[in-house]
Structures are given as structure tokens and as C-alpha cells.
C-alpha positions in Angstrom: -20.4 -87.1 -18.8 -17.1 -88.9 -18.9 -13.8 -87.6 -17.6 -10.7 -88.7 -19.5 -8.4 -88.7 -16.5 -9.9 -87.4 -13.2 -6.5 -87.9 -11.5 -4.9 -85.4 -13.8 -7.8 -83.0 -13.4 -7.4 -83.0 -9.6 -3.6 -83.1 -9.8 -3.3 -86.1 -7.5 -1.4 -89.5 -7.6 -3.3 -92.6 -8.6 -2.9 -93.9 -5.0 -4.2 -90.7 -3.4 -6.1 -91.3 -0.2 -9.7 -90.1 0.2 -8.4 -87.2 2.4 -6.0 -86.1 -0.3 -8.7 -86.3 -3.0 -11.0 -84.2 -0.9 -8.3 -81.6 -0.1 -7.4 -81.3 -3.8 -11.1 -81.0 -4.8 -11.8 -78.3 -2.3 -8.8 -76.3 -3.3 -9.6 -76.5 -7.1 -13.3 -76.1 -6.7 -12.8 -72.8 -4.8 -10.1 -71.6 -7.3 -12.3 -72.2 -10.3 -15.7 -71.4 -8.7 -17.7 -69.0 -11.0 -18.3 -66.6 -8.1 -14.6 -66.1 -7.8 -13.9 -65.7 -11.5 -16.6 -63.3 -12.9 -14.3 -62.1 -15.7 -13.2 -65.6 -16.8 -15.6 -67.3 -19.2 -13.6 -70.5 -19.1 -13.8 -70.9 -15.3 -17.2 -72.6 -15.5 -15.9 -75.4 -17.7 -12.9 -75.9 -15.4 -15.2 -76.0 -12.4 -17.4 -78.6 -14.0 -14.3 -80.8 -14.8 -13.1 -80.6 -11.1 -16.6 -81.5 -9.7 -17.1 -84.4 -12.1 -13.6 -85.7 -11.6 -14.1 -85.8 -7.8 -17.5 -87.5 -8.2 -15.8 -90.3 -10.2 -13.0 -90.8 -7.6 -14.8 -90.2 -4.3 -17.0 -93.3 -4.8 -15.0 -96.5 -4.3 -17.0 -98.4 -6.9 -16.7 -95.7 -9.6 -13.0 -95.3 -8.8 -12.4 -99.0 -9.1 -14.2 -99.1 -12.4 -12.2 -96.2 -13.7 -8.9 -97.8 -12.6 -10.0 -101.0 -14.4 -10.2 -99.1 -17.6 -14.0 -98.8 -17.8 -13.9 -94.9 -17.6 -17.3 -94.4 -16.0 -19.1 -91.1 -15.7 -20.1 -89.5 -12.4 -23.4 -91.4 -12.0 -24.6 -91.5 -15.6 -27.3 -88.8 -15.2 -26.1 -86.3 -17.8 -29.3 -84.2 -18.0 -29.6 -84.1 -14.2 -25.9 -83.0 -13.9 -26.4 -80.2 -16.4 -29.4 -79.0 -14.3 -27.3 -79.1 -11.1 -24.6 -76.9 -12.8 -27.3 -74.6 -14.0 -28.5 -74.1 -10.4 -24.9 -73.4 -9.2 -24.2 -70.9 -11.9 -27.4 -68.9 -11.6 -27.4 -68.9 -7.7 -27.1 -65.4 -6.3 -23.5 -64.3 -5.6 -22.4 -64.3 -2.0 -22.0 -61.1 0.0 -19.1 -59.0 -1.3 -19.0 -60.6 -4.8 -20.2 -58.3 -7.6 -20.3 -58.4 -11.4 -17.1 -57.0 -12.8 -15.0 -58.0 -9.8 -12.4 -59.6 -12.1 -9.4 -58.0 -13.9 -10.4 -55.6 -16.7 -8.6 -53.9 -19.6 -8.6 -50.1 -19.7 -8.5 -47.8 -22.7 -6.4 -44.6 -23.2 -5.7 -42.2 -26.0 -2.3 -40.7 -26.7 -2.0 -37.9 -29.2 1.4 -37.3 -30.9 2.9 -35.2 -33.7 4.0 -36.6 -37.1 7.6 -35.9 -36.1 7.1 -38.0 -32.9 5.5 -40.8 -35.0 8.4 -40.7 -37.4 11.2 -41.0 -34.9 9.5 -42.7 -32.0 8.8 -41.0 -28.6 8.5 -41.6 -24.9 5.5 -40.0 -23.5 3.7 -40.0 -20.1 0.0 -40.4 -19.7 -2.2 -40.2 -16.6 -4.0 -43.4 -15.5 -6.7 -44.1 -12.9 -7.3 -47.7 -12.1 -8.6 -50.1 -9.5 -6.0 -52.0 -7.5 -6.7 -54.6 -4.8 -6.8 -53.4 -1.2 -3.8 -54.9 0.5 -5.3 -54.4 4.0 -8.2 -56.9 3.3 -6.6 -58.7 0.3 -9.5 -57.8 -1.8 -12.2 -59.3 0.4 -13.7 -56.1 1.6 -13.8 -57.4 5.2 -12.3 -55.9 8.2 -9.2 -57.9 8.9 -9.4 -57.1 12.6 -13.0 -58.2 13.0 -14.1 -61.5 14.5 -15.8 -63.9 12.0 -19.3 -65.1 12.5 -21.4 -67.9 11.0 -21.5 -67.7 7.2 -25.0 -66.5 6.1 -24.8 -68.5 2.8 -23.9 -72.0 4.0 -25.3 -71.5 7.5 -21.9 -72.3 9.0 -21.5 -75.7 7.3 -18.8 -74.5 4.9 -20.5 -76.5 2.1 -23.4 -76.1 -0.3 -25.4 -79.1 -1.5 -27.2 -79.4 -4.8 -29.5 -82.3 -5.8 -31.4 -83.1 -9.0 -33.0 -86.5 -9.2 -30.5 -89.2 -8.5 -27.5 -86.8 -9.1 -26.1 -84.7 -6.3 -23.0 -82.8 -5.4 -21.5 -81.0 -2.5 -19.2 -78.0 -3.2 -17.2 -75.8 -0.8 -18.9 -72.5 0.0 -17.2 -69.7 -2.0 -18.5 -67.0 0.4 -16.5 -68.3 3.4 -14.0 -70.4 1.4 -15.3 -73.5 3.0 -14.6 -72.3 6.6 -18.2 -71.9 7.7 -17.4 -68.5 9.3 -17.1 -65.1 7.6 -16.4 -61.5 8.6 -19.4 -59.2 8.0 -17.7 -55.9 8.9 -16.4 -53.7 6.1 -12.7 -53.1 5.7 -12.0 -49.6 7.0 -9.3 -49.0 4.4 -11.4 -49.6 1.3 -14.9 -49.2 2.8 -15.8 -52.8 1.8 -15.0 -52.3 -1.9 -12.0 -54.7 -1.8 -10.2 -52.3 -4.2 -8.9 -48.7 -4.2 -8.4 -46.1 -6.9 -4.8 -45.5 -7.8 -3.7 -42.4 -9.8 -0.5 -43.1 -11.8 1.7 -41.5 -14.4 2.7 -44.2 -16.9 5.5 -44.0 -19.5 4.5 -45.1 -23.0 7.2 -45.8 -25.6 5.8 -45.1 -29.0 7.8 -47.0 -31.7 9.2 -45.2 -34.7 6.8 -45.0 -37.6 3.7 -45.7 -35.5 0.5 -45.6 -37.5 -2.5 -43.5 -36.6 -4.8 -45.8 -34.7 -2.1 -48.2 -33.6 -2.6 -49.9 -30.2 0.1 -50.2 -27.6 -0.5 -52.6 -24.7 0.9 -52.0 -21.2 0.7 -55.3 -19.5 -0.8 -55.4 -16.0 -1.8 -51.8 -16.0 -5.5 -52.2 -16.1 -8.0 -52.8 -13.3 -7.1 -55.5 -10.8 -9.6 -58.0 -9.6 -10.6 -58.3 -6.0 -10.1 -62.0 -5.4 -6.6 -62.7 -6.8 -5.3 -59.2 -7.5 -4.6 -60.1 -11.2 -4.7 -57.0 -13.4 -5.9 -56.4 -16.9 -4.0 -54.4 -19.5 -4.0 -50.7 -20.5 -4.5 -50.4 -24.2 -3.3 -47.1 -25.5 -4.6 -45.9 -28.9 -2.1 -43.7 -30.8 -3.6 -40.6 -32.6 -1.3 -38.8 -34.9 -2.2 -35.1 -35.3 -2.6 -33.8 -38.8 0.5 -32.0 -40.0 0.3 -28.5 -41.4 2.7 -29.4 -44.3 2.9 -33.1 -44.8 0.4 -35.9 -45.5 1.4 -39.4 -44.7 0.9 -42.3 -47.1 2.4 -45.4 -45.7 6.1 -44.7 -45.4 6.0 -41.8 -47.9 5.2 -38.2 -47.2 3.3 -36.0 -49.6 4.0 -32.3 -49.8 2.2 -29.8 -52.0 4.5 -27.1 -53.4 2.7 -24.0 -54.7 4.7 -22.2 -57.4 3.8 -19.1 -59.5 3.0 -19.2 -63.2 6.4 -17.5 -64.1 8.3 -20.1 -61.9 6.6 -23.0 -63.6 7.1 -21.5 -67.1 10.7 -20.3 -66.7 12.0 -22.8 -64.1 13.4 -22.1 -60.7 15.2 -23.6 -57.7 13.0 -23.8 -54.6 13.8 -24.7 -50.9 11.5 -27.6 -49.9 11.0 -28.5 -46.1 11.5 -32.2 -45.0 11.4 -33.7 -41.6 15.2 -33.6 -41.6 15.7 -30.1 -42.9 15.4 -28.1 -46.1 16.3 -29.6 -49.5 16.8 -27.7 -52.8 14.5 -28.8 -55.6 15.0 -27.7 -59.2 11.7 -26.9 -61.0 12.4 -27.3 -64.8 11.0 -24.7 -67.2 7.6 -25.7 -68.5 6.6 -27.7 -65.4 2.9 -28.5 -65.3 0.7 -28.4 -62.3 0.4 -31.8 -60.6 3.9 -33.0 -61.6 5.5 -34.9 -58.8 9.2 -34.9 -57.8 10.5 -37.7 -55.6 13.0 -37.0 -52.8 14.5 -40.4 -52.1 14.8 -41.5 -48.5 13.1 -38.4 -47.1 10.1 -40.3 -45.9 9.7 -42.5 -42.8 12.1 -45.2 -41.9 11.0 -47.9 -39.4 13.8 -49.6 -37.5 15.4 -52.4 -39.5 14.1 -51.2 -42.8 16.6 -51.4 -45.6 14.9 -48.8 -47.8 13.1 -45.8 -46.1 10.1 -44.1 -47.7 10.3 -41.0 -49.9 8.9 -37.5 -49.9 6.8 -36.8 -52.9 6.7 -33.1 -53.9 3.6 -32.3 -55.9 3.8 -29.0 -57.8 0.7 -26.8 -57.7 0.8 -24.0 -60.2 -1.1 -21.0 -58.7 -3.2 -18.8 -60.8 -2.5 -15.1 -59.9 -5.4 -13.1 -58.4 -6.0 -9.4 -57.7 -3.9 -8.2 -60.7 -3.1 -4.6 -61.1 -3.6 -2.8 -64.4 0.0 -3.2 -65.6 0.0 -7.0 -64.8 -3.3 -7.4 -66.7 -1.8 -5.6 -69.7 1.3 -7.7 -69.7 -0.7 -10.9 -69.5 -3.0 -9.7 -72.3 0.1 -9.0 -74.4 1.5 -12.4 -73.6 -1.7 -14.0 -74.7 -1.6 -12.2 -78.0 2.0 -13.3 -78.6 1.2 -16.9 -77.7 1.2 -19.6 -80.5 0.0 -23.2 -80.6 3.5 -24.3 -79.6 3.3 -22.3 -76.4 0.5 -24.5 -75.0 0.8 -27.9 -76.8 -1.4 -29.8 -74.4 -4.2 -27.3 -74.9 -3.9 -27.5 -78.6 -4.0 -31.3 -78.6 -7.0 -31.3 -76.2 -9.1 -29.1 -78.5 -8.1 -31.2 -81.5 -9.6 -34.2 -79.7 -12.7 -32.3 -78.9 -13.2 -31.3 -82.5 -12.7 -34.9 -83.6 -15.2 -36.1 -81.1 -17.8 -33.5 -82.2 -17.2 -34.3 -85.8 
């Protein structure tokens, strides 16, 4: 295991004294100790670098060899060093440290209307999250209590690990290397190190937000105990189905039911849009399924040169529950109809006859 530049890892000058090396090592080893960073998967690698860098520089012979350009490792026992780190990482956590003590992202769901999605909206949501207890600074200890000997390091402030010829001494993370720790629980948080906080948070939904879009509120997730850093609150946007419109990208689709006489004779119909009613001319002979496009009546994200359209699809409705007079009129209309009245039907049956031979 070779360290490219142990001075850079420890953040010290090349002429640092042994006391300065030890002080930098203790500070960084505690900061990156796996017990104090349960939510950070990279803390273990940083911790290894700090320990190995100190092992190179604390020994005068290895330090001299490094300064001469030989770049030695911390003893040359790679397999034994890996076993030592395995011991450190699987050791039981000290009192007060629990899995999940680090910052954590939270999830929330915000339901909005299509109108709000189109123009953007500012909404409030309720949030309940863990925040660090300020009374004990996340330690869960009574700040007024007198410390006693640390049960983990037996008052030494250090923990020693040995495997074969390789060995290391690291500062105790339970008492932060002091050798003494408070065992009484903090009366403010009951020893949890954190408290629940109920909040009302303002969420700004951007214009044309998609259903399922994620909005991130930085620092509004659960706080960790040790450093008080917070995760994020990830808000998932849910756009409620609209009773009239269906969204397709930036376009809106609207089904317009018209009667048979309207489709056959033509008509002018008032069609709703998100910005008000628009008159649409239905030409005579309009077939069911024909689409009319209302330019610019769809969604328009900020900075977009061309907004979406609203597509109006005509749905010709077949009449039901006819009275006797209506039936007679339709029967008369059918008798008076000629092939030119329904040209598409005529062509269809000609194709069928050609297929059947």
C-alpha cells in the first residue's frame, strides 16, 4: 500500500514536526472515522488514506525514505493492513452511534392541476424531519453532566489494532480521543441527538412541469447527528387528470363531440382552451376523427419560441333513444341517399368485393 503524497493527505508542511503530524492525524482520523460517517460510503477510503499516510510519516526511517523519493508503503504488509482495517470497520459502534445517523434524503408527493402545471405554481407542503439537537450538538449526552472514563477505550483515548507485524493506533471515536465521555442522556432530546421538526415548506413548481417530475429542496431532509448536515427533500410532482384535456408533450388533446347533423351540414362551435373559449368552424361533411389544430393554445415553457398546440379531435356521436318521428326521418334520409352521399363507404365495399373476387 503506497501513498502518493502523505503530506498532502494529512494537510501538513513537509517540515512538520511529529507533534504537528500527530495533531493533523487525530483530527482527520476522527473526521473520517466510519463510526462518525455511517451515511458516507467514501469515508472508509478516506480514513484508510489518513491512517496509512500517518504510518509513513510517523516513523523517521520511512519518512526519510519517502523524502528521498523512494515512496515506501506503511510497513509493506498489505494483507495484514487489510485485515486491520476489516477489524476496525466491523467493530461494534460506540454508545450513542446507530445505523442511519447520517444525513438522509426524504420523499414527498405534491399533487397539482393541469392549469398549475401549465403556468407554474407556488405551493406549500407539510414536512416532518429530523434535525440535530442543539442542546447536546447531536451527541445525545447531557451537556451539564460530568464526564467519566470512556467505556470503549478504557480512558486511554485510543484504540490499538495489531495483525502480524502491522499495527495501528487510532483515536477513539466514542470519546473523540479525550478518554472521558458523558453517559447521561440529554434531557432535551432524550439521548437521540436529534429532534423531530414539523415545517411548512414552499415549493415552486416550474411552468410546464411533467407528471412525475422531481423537485429537490436542498438541505430539507433529515440531519445527521454528528455534524448536523442535512439531506434533501425530493418532491415528486403528480399532475391530476383533467376532465377535458389530455396532455401530450406540449400539446393538449381535446375530444369535441358533435351531432350527425352538425358534421353533415357544418357548424361553428365554442371550444374551451386553458386561456378561454375559441370558435372553431366545423366544415360540412366533417368525418369522425378529424383533427383541427389550434396554434399556440398548448403549453409554453419559459424561453420557448414556439408553444404547443391544442388539437381538437371531432367525435361524431350516433344518436340514441330516437322517437318515432326521428326514426321515420332517418329512414327517409336513408332511402334518399345515393352512392355520392357516402363516398368512403362506397369505396370500402368496392375494395371488399375486389378482395373476395
